[in-house]
Structures are given as structure tokens and as C-alpha cells.
N, C-alpha and C positions, 0 to 999 in steps of 0.2 A: 886314417890317412897319415902318411909320413909327415913329421913336423917340418922338415926342410921343404917339402912340397907346399905345405900350407903357407910357410913364410914367403916362398917364391911367388905364390898366387897373390898374397897380400901386397907384396912389393909391386907386382905387375898392375894390380888394381890402382894403387897409388900413382904409379907412373902414368896410367891412362887418364886418371882424373886431372893430374897436373898438366898433361899434354893438352887435354881439352880446354882447360882454363887458359893456358898460354895461347892456344889457337884463337880463343874468343878475344883475349886481350889484344892480339895482333890485329884482329878485325876492327876493334873499336878504339885502339890506341889507348891514350890515357884519359879517356872520357870518364867523368865521375861527377857525383853530386858535389858542387863546390861548397867549401866552407864559407862562413861569414867573413873570415879573414881574406880568403881569395877574392870574394866579391868587393872587398874594401880596397884592393890593390889600386894604386895609382899608375903602376907600370907592370906589364905582363910580358915575360920573355924578352925584356929589353925594349918593349914598345910602349909608348905613353898612352894613357887613357884618352879616348876621344870624347866619350859622353856617357851619360846614363839616360837611356831613352825608354819610354813606356808608352803603351798604346792599349786601346780597348775597342772592340767591335762587339755590339750586342743589341739586345732588344729590351724595351721597357714594357712594363705591364699596362702601359697606355696604348700598345700596339705599334708604336713607332720604333724605328731603328736608330741607333746612336753610334757615333764614332768619336774617338778621342785620341789625340797625340800630345805627348809632352816630352820635355827634354831638359836636362842640365848639361849644357854644351861646354866642353873644355876648350875647344879651338874653333876658329873660323866663325866668330861671332860672340862667343862667350855669353850666351843668353840662357836664362831660365824661362821656359815658356810652356803654355798649355793652350789647347784649343779643343772645343767639343762642339759637334754639330748634330742636329736632329734631322732625320729623313722620314718621309720623302720630301719635306719642305726645303731641305738644304739650308737650314737655319742655324746660324752661329748662336749658341746659348752661353758660351764662356770663351773668352780669349784674353790671356794675360801674357805679358812679356816683361822681363826684368833684365837689367844689366848685372850679370852674375859677379862681375868684378867689384861692384859697389853695393849690391843689394841682396846678396844671397849668403847662405851659410851651409856648412857641412859638419856633422859630428859623428864619430864612431866610438862607441863605448865598449867594444869587444863583443857585444851581443846583437847590436843593431846599428845600421847606418841611416842617418837622417839627413836629407837635403831639404832646404826650404828657401823660399823667396817671397817677399823681401825679408831683410834681416829682422825687421820688427814684427813679422807675421801680423800685419795690419788687417784692415777690412778686406782687401783683396790679397789672396795669398795662395801659394802652392806648397804642400808639404808631402814629401815622398819618403816613406820609411821602408828600408830593406831588412827583412828578418831572414832567418836561416832557411826557411822553406816557404816564405810567403812575402808579399809586398802589400803595402798599405798606402793608398793615395787619398789625400784630402785637398780640395781646392774650393775657394770662395771667390765668386765674381759678382759683386753687388748683391742682389737678392737671390742669386743662384748658388747652391752648395752641392758639391760632388763628393761622394765617399765610395771608394771601391777597395775590395780585398782581392788580390790575386793569389790563389792557392796553387803553388807550383806543381806541375805534372812531369815536365821533362827539361833537362839541362843539356843543351847542345853546345859543343865546343867546336870552333872552327878547326878544320884540318886535323881532327883527332887530338885536339889540345896541343897544337903546334903552330908556329908562324906560317902564314900563307902569303905568297906573292900573287895578288889578284890582278894587278895591272903593272906595267913596267915601272920599276922604282917605287912601288907602293905595296907595303906589307901591312897585314892585319892580323889580329888575334882577338880572342874574346869568347864570350858566352852569351847565348840567346836562350831565354827561358820562357816556355809556354805554360799558361796557367788557365784554370777554370776561374772565371771572374764573377763576383756577385757584389751587389751594393745598391746604392740608391742615389737619386737626384732630387733635390728640393728646388723647385722653380715655380714661379707664378702661383705661389701659395699651395702647391701640391707636392706630394711625395710620389716619385715614380721609381719602382723597384727595377733593378737592372740585372741581367744575367748575360754572360757571353764569354768571349775569349780575351784573356789578358796576355800581353807580350812585354817582356822586360829584357833590355839589352845592356850588356857591358862590353863596349866596343873600344878596341885599342888600334891605333893607326900610326904608321910612320910613312910619310909621303902623303901629300894632300889628297885624301880620298874624294873630297867633294869635287875638286878640279878634275881628277881622273875620271870620275863618273860623267862629268860634262864632256870630257874629251873622247872617251871610249864608249860610253853608254852601256846599254844592255845590263841593267842592274835590277834585280828583283829580290825582295825579302818576302817570303810567303809562309808565315806561321798559320797553323790551323788546329782545330781540335774536333774530334768526334768522341763518342763514348769508348770506342774500341781502339782508336788510333789518335795520337797527338804528335805534333812535330813541326818541322820547318824545312822548307826548301829554299836554297840561296843560289843566286847566279850573279857573278861579276864578270862580264865579258865571256871569256872561255872557261873561267873557273866555275865549277859546280860543287855544291856540298849539300848535305842533308843529314838530319837525324830524326829518327822515328821511335816512338814508344808504341809497340803493338802488343796488346794484351799484357802490358806490364814489362815487356822485354825490349831493351834498347837495341835498335837495328839501324845500320847504315845501308841504304839500298845499293845494290850493285851498279845500278844505272837509273837514270830518269830522263824523260823528255818533257818539254813543256810547249804548249801551243796557245798562242795569243790570238783570240778571235775579236778583233776590234769592232766588227759590225755588231756582234751580239754582246759585246762588253763582257767577255769571259776569258778565263785562263784555265786550261786543262793541263793536269800533270799526270803522267803515267810512269810509275816506278816499279822496278823489279826488286822484290824482296824475298827472303827465305820463307816468308809466310804467304807468298803469292803476289799477284799483280795488284798494286794499289792505284786506283783510278779516281782522281779528284777533279772536280770542276769548281772554280771560284766564280760566282756570279756577281759582278760589280754593280753596286747600287749607288755609289757616290764617291767623293774624294775630299781630302783635306790637303790643299796644295797639290803636290806631286804624288801624294800617297793615296792609293786606291783602297776603298772599303768594299767588302764582299761577304755574302753568305756562301755557304759551301754545301755541295752534295758529293757523295763518293761511294765507291765499292771496293771491297777487298776480296780478291779471288771471286768476283761476281756477286758477292753478298753485300747487300745494301748496308751502309754504315748509318748509325743512329746518333741522334743528338738530344741530350736532355737539356743542354743549353746551346745557344747559337754559336756556331763557329764562324770564323772570318777568314 
């Protein structure tokens, strides 16, 4: 074959590959696995950090369900707090709250970020360590000790890693990471092994998001995980966003609808994706304050999704 023809074919193949890559990048924007330096930022796209939030929904090998929420809050309270409950008894087994301005600390050594409260790491404490691809949580409440590892599966960036105006005069940015969570709970002289969903939030806000949610409502954060699909769906008023990892490929659904069934305490999400229709139902079993806890069932293109650990 003529060398000129071979060269032309080679150039055409390169152009096609580059075009496909550019097309993919235009679909997912600047979404990427954040570096530890990005996770340590105190300001993103000119917007100050709002918090470091973490949560867990899972099952113990004692047959009970567990839910946990914790937060190092930069604004609107400036608290470091954690609460864990056991279900179906709706029993609080750990609850700590510290004034972060006086009793907490933060350290970044270039490899990991550590938050802790109180400053002395006394008898009752929270310690939250952010690694490059995982999170480590320790907490001690009297005779109860909690230890969890979140192994990150997907990094979701709001608005394709850009600023988003979700309410009037209220801008947000940031990263939500969904993980497979494992660990244990020591309480009442027993060790309870835990498995489930871990969720870690790096949220940045300009304009009082708490006040805006109270004013406008309709706010949902819905992280989940199955073996085949992990991700999160988010709603702020009319603003909708989502990020999914389906069989290892990052996908933003072209659209999704959600249906709240108050009577049966469930939320159904139906999303259109290049891999087919994703149909998930969250079955609410309890709450921690205004945060709902749920187990999940779902289908992708009519195929039942499986769980080796509990999703929430």
C-alpha cells in the first residue's frame, strides 16, 4: 500500500480517537479523581469551604441496621459532631459535639488530612483522616468505640467541576465521594462488625445554603451503592445533578425523575443512561434529625442489581 495512504489512514485514526476523547470530556466536563491537595483546599473556584461531612449506613453482624452522621462545620455553628444510631430500636449509641473554634484541630502533611476534636483527643473524641483514595474514622463515646474505613469508589463533582447557582444568590461547588465501608463497633463489651455505604462530602458555599434550604426547600442528597452501580443523585430546588459509576465507567445520566412516597416511606429514582434505564428505590428505615436512612433495591435495564454490602 502507498506510504502516503498509510500515513493518511494513521492520521485519520488519531483524529477519530482524539475526537471521541474530546466528546467524552465534553460530556463529563472536568470531573476527575481529586488529588489530596484538592481535597485539602479551603476555597474552590473562589467559594469558601462549608464543611467536611461524613456518613455511614450499614448492617452489623448482630443483624441490626446502623446509621452515622458526622461533620466538621466551617460555618453556621462551627461544630465538630458525630451521632450514631442503631435500628430498629432507634437507639443513640454515640453522640458528641464540640466547639470547633476552641476544641478541634486540623493537620495536612501533604499525604493525608486529619481533623480531630477535642484538641486533646481525650476520652471522648472524633478523628477523621482523609487519604488519597480512602477515609478513616475513629470515635470514642464513653464505653463505645467506632472504627470505619471508607474505600472510595466514585468522585462526583458538582456541575462537572464548576460553580453552580442552586438557589437565588447561593452558589455551591465541591466533591461528593461514595465508598464501600467496612469496620467495627465496640459497645456493651461486644465487637460488632459493620459493612455498608460510606459517603464523604467536601462542600463549598457562598450564600447561606442552610437558610436557602429552609426558604426554598426541596433538597435531597441521595448517595447509594450496588456491586454494579455506585453514585449519587442531588436535588436543590430546580437544580438537579448526578454522577454514576456503571461497571467502572463514569456516567452522567441524561435525565432523572424522583418520586417520594410518604405513605410507604420510600423514594424512587428513575434515570436515563447510555447503559439503559436505572431504577432505584430507597426504603427508609429511620432518620437522624432531618437525614433519612434507607436500604436500597434497584434494576439496570431490567436486571436486578446486587449488593455484597448494604447500600443506603
